[in-house]
C-alpha positions as CSV (number, residue, x, y, z in Angstrom):
1,M,-8.0,14.2,-0.4
2,T,-11.3,12.4,-1.4
3,K,-12.9,13.4,1.8
4,A,-11.8,17.1,1.3
5,L,-13.3,17.0,-2.2
6,A,-16.6,15.7,-0.8
7,R,-16.7,18.5,1.8
8,L,-15.9,21.0,-0.8
9,M,-18.7,19.8,-3.1
10,G,-21.1,19.6,-0.1
11,S,-20.7,23.4,0.3
12,H,-21.7,23.9,-3.4
13,I,-24.5,21.3,-3.8
14,E,-27.6,21.0,-1.6
15,P,-27.5,17.8,0.6
16,A,-30.4,16.1,-1.1
17,R,-28.6,16.2,-4.5
18,L,-25.2,15.4,-3.0
19,Q,-26.2,11.9,-2.0
20,K,-27.0,11.0,-5.6
21,H,-23.5,12.0,-6.8
22,Y,-20.1,10.3,-6.6
23,F,-17.0,12.3,-6.8
24,Q,-13.6,11.0,-7.8
25,L,-10.2,12.8,-7.5
26,A,-7.4,12.4,-10.0
27,V,-4.0,14.0,-10.0
28,Y,-2.0,14.4,-13.3
29,N,1.4,15.8,-14.4
30,L,3.3,15.1,-11.2
31,P,6.9,16.4,-11.7
32,Q,8.6,13.0,-11.2
33,M,7.5,9.8,-12.8
34,G,8.9,6.4,-11.9
35,K,8.7,2.9,-13.5
36,I,6.4,0.3,-12.1
37,R,9.4,-2.0,-11.6
38,D,11.0,0.6,-9.3
39,L,8.1,0.6,-6.8
40,R,9.4,-0.2,-3.3
41,T,8.0,-0.2,0.2
42,L,9.7,3.1,0.9
43,G,7.0,4.7,-1.3
44,L,4.1,3.4,0.8
45,G,1.7,6.1,2.0
46,R,3.2,8.6,-0.5
47,L,1.6,10.0,-3.7
48,Q,3.6,8.6,-6.6
49,S,3.3,8.9,-10.4
50,I,4.2,5.7,-12.2
51,Y,4.2,4.4,-15.7
52,G,4.5,1.0,-17.3
53,T,2.5,-1.8,-18.9
54,V,0.7,-4.4,-16.9
55,T,0.9,-7.7,-18.7
56,R,-0.4,-10.1,-16.0
57,T,-1.4,-10.0,-12.4
58,T,-1.2,-12.6,-9.6
59,D,-2.3,-12.7,-6.0
60,A,0.2,-11.4,-3.4
61,K,1.5,-14.3,-1.4
62,P,3.0,-13.3,1.9
63,E,6.1,-15.1,3.0
64,L,7.2,-15.6,6.6
65,I,10.9,-15.1,6.8
66,R,11.4,-15.3,10.5
67,G,8.7,-16.0,13.1
68,T,8.1,-16.3,16.8
69,F,5.7,-19.1,18.0
70,A,4.1,-19.5,21.4
71,C,3.0,-22.9,22.8
72,L,-0.6,-22.8,23.9
73,E,-0.1,-25.4,26.7
74,C,3.1,-24.2,28.4
75,S,3.4,-20.6,27.0
76,N,7.0,-21.3,25.9
77,L,8.3,-18.9,23.2
78,V,10.3,-20.1,20.3
79,K,11.9,-17.1,18.6
80,N,13.6,-16.6,15.3
81,V,12.2,-19.6,13.5
82,E,13.2,-19.5,9.8
């Protein structure tokens, strides 16, 4: 959507002036609003409207639940290591 906005503005502003401007897109009043606590991976890649209060932030720490490892010497695979 941001690229489409830049193309649209490029057709209305001469190129020399376009490089000096930065355009940002915002969408308001989506019909359905959800709580921040209800965010799930199902919503990845989708436009969502959320509300809530952020009281603190932390770094995301990925967790390996099950892995497969390969030996560099003998190429043996060890699967489903928890």
